[in-house]
N, C-alpha and C positions, 0 to 999 in steps of 0.2 A: 286737652285731649279731644280729638274729633269724635263726635257722637255719630253712631249709625242712624240710618233712617228709622229703624225699628225702635231705637232708644228715644229718638225725638218724638215719635208717635206715642210711646208710652208716657213720656214726660208730659206731653200735651194733654192727654186724657186725664192724667193725675191732677193737672192744674184746674180742671173743671169740677173736681170732687168737692172742694170746699174753698172758702175765702173768695176774694175778688182780685183779679189781676188785669193789668192794662196790656193791650195788644196793639202797639203802635204800627203804623202802616208805611213802610219804606217803598220807594219806587225804583230803586236801582241797587246795585251791589254795595256802593259806598254808603248810602243811607242805611242799608240793612246792617252793615258792619258797625256803623257808628251807634245805632240803637242797641246793638248787642253790647257794645262797650259801655253804654250807660247803665247797664244792669237789668234791662227788661228780660222777661222770662220766655217770651214768645213774640212772634211777629205775624202780621197779616199783610198780604199784598193789597194794593189799591188800583183798581182798573182805571180810575180817573187820573191819578198821579202818574201812572205809567203812560197812559195815552198822551197826556200833556207833554211829557218828556220827549215824545216822538213827534210832537207837533200836530196831534190829532185830538178830536173831541172824545170824551168818554163814550164808550160803546162802539167806536169805529175801528177797534183793533181786532184783526181776525184770530181765529182759533190757534193756528200754528204759531203765530207771533206770541200769543199769550202763553202757550205751553213752553216756548223757549225762554220767555221771561221768568216763568215759575221755576224752571230748572236753574236759571242763573241765580235767583234769590235763594233757593234751597242750598245751592253749592256755596254761596257767599257767607253763610252763617251756621253756627252750631245750634241755633235755636230752632224750635219747631216753627213751621210756617203754615198759616192758614191761607188758602187760595180764595181770592175774590174771583169767582168763576161765573159771574153774571147769571144769566138764565140757562146756563149749560150749553149755549151756542146751538140750541136746537129747539124746535117747537114741539116735537113729538117725543113720547117717552123713550122709544128705542134710541133716538138720536141722543137724548140726554144720557142714557146708560152707556152708549158707545163713547161719548166724550168724557164721562166720569172715569171710565177705565183709563183713558189717556192722561187725565190730570193726576190720578192716583200714581201713575207710573213716573211722574216727575219727582216724587218723593215728598210731597206735601203731607202735613200731619192732619189737615182738615180742609174742607172745601164747603163753600156755600152755594146754594141754588136758589135763585130768585123766582118769584111768580109773576114778574113783569114781562109783558109781551114785546115791548118796544114800539107798539102801535098806539099813537096818541088817541085814536078813536075808541080803542078798546084796550086800555093799558094793563089790565090784569087777566091772566088766564082764569077761566071758570074754575071754581074750587075743585070740582071733580077731576078736571084735566091737570090742575096743579098737584093734586094728591097722587095721581097716576105717575106724574113726572118724578115726584119725590120717592115713590116706591121703587121706581126704576133706578134711581140713583142709589138707593139703599141696597138693592140687589146687586148692583155692579160693585159696590164697595165690599159687600159680604163675600162675593165670589172672588175678590182679589185677595182675601185673607190677610189684609194689611192693618186692620184696626184704625183706619182713617176715620176721623170724625166727620159727620154730615151735619151741616147747619142749614136749617130751613128758614128762609127769609120771606116775610110778608111785606110787600112794597107799597101798601096802601098810602101811607103818609108821604112817600117819595114821588108818587105819580099823581098827586092831587086828589086822592080819595081818602081823606083822613077820617075813616069810619072805624072807631075803636072796636065795637062789637064784631064787625066783619074781620078786622085784623086778628082779634083773639080767636075767632072761629077757625081762621086759616091756620094760625100757629098750632092750635090744638090738633087740627087734622094732620098737619105735617109731623107733629110729635107722634101721633098714632101711626103714621106711615113710616116711621123709622128715623126721623131727624133726632140727632143726639143733643142739639143745642138750638135754641130758637132766637130769632132776630127780627125786630120790627124797626128798621131805621126810620128816624123822623119823630118818634115819640119823644116828648120833652119833659112833661110835667111829672111831679112826684106821683100824682094820681094815675096817670097813664102807665108809668113804669111799674108801679105796685100792682096794677090790675093785670098787666101782662105776666109779671113774675108769678103771681098767685094762680093765674089761669093755667100755666103750663107746668107748675111744680109737680114733681121734684126736678124736672129737667132744667138745666142751666139756661140763662138768658144772656145774650150779648146786647149791650147798649152802645149806641153811637153818640159820641160827643164830638161834633165837627165844628163847633163855634163856641163863643163865650157861653158859659153856663154858670148858673148860681150854685150848681151842685158840685161838691168836692168828691174826691174818690171815697172818702169816709161816708159821705151822705149816700152815695150810690151803693156802697156795700151794705149799708144799713137797710136799704130797700130790697135787698136780696139778689141783686144783680151779681152774676158770677164773673163776667168779663166785660171790659170796656175797650172799644176800638175808636179810632179817630178818622177813619176813611181817608179822604183826600186832604184832611185838615193840615197835616204837616207839609204836604206838597204845596198847598195854597199859601201857607205861611212863607215858604221859601220863595214862591213866585211873587208874593207881596213885597218882600224885601228887594228882590231883583227889579220889579217894576217901579217901585218908588225911587230907587237909585237911578235907574235908566231914564225915567221921566225927568228927574231933576237935571240930569246931564243934557238931555235932548231939548227941554223946554227952557231951562234957566241957566244952563252952563255951569251948574253947581256940582261939586264932587263930594259934598259932605256926607252923602249917603254911605260912603265907604267907612265912616267912623264906627259903625256898629258891626263891621265885617269881622269874621273869624280870621285871625292871622294865618297866613299860609304855612308858617313854621309849625303852628299848633296842629293843623291838619296833617302835614307831612309826618310829624312825630307820632300822631295817633295811628295813621295807617301803616307806618313802619313797624310800630309796636304790635299791631294786630296781625301783620304779615308774619312776625316772628313767633306769635303765640301758638 
């Protein structure tokens, strides 16, 4: 049965109330449908995975292309979709609000706003500016009457400023400004994770696991994390298999990289079945 956008948003909000769930990141309709078929309860887009699929670097995809991509992913799956919406594609609060209205209209169940500027010399918005941007996003969502979740992201660890106290101060400020869920991509240790969870409680925390980690999902849940995403990790895994196989052909004339490939018949059977569902 196809779920309405309203049903997806209600389901997504309920997932944040208790327990811990994984929010994997597809980059196209096929990967979204496959992840749904594996039993995941919700999905999140990946700006990096999508950009690479178009032959661009992360951060180089314009707003209109991103909005079209979000509509495609929402339409491809019955699962709630969280939008990786960068820094809102605007520097000022009014621009963020205008763009949040556009992304809510795509049917996503949640969206994240980062505090990264994209300027290497000054990589983070000043906290007062970042808070003003978060408040603007909150107002835009509230005015839409859609119950879309707002995720506040502190990018300290991603932009080379791994300052945990400042990260926590930013997340607390974003929570006070109306963020429903908090996210500090790049924190890794149990101590960092526990500090963030405790600092913003009772609001839920998203944890990024984008590479090998000693932590299991059970460990992460025990730390109080409510949801786990993988960012561009699945896309990088797919690119890894592609590049290893292609390099073996180009450099050594070997084709044994195909040994680990998924049979085409299996993929055809899966997508035929999902078409009929």
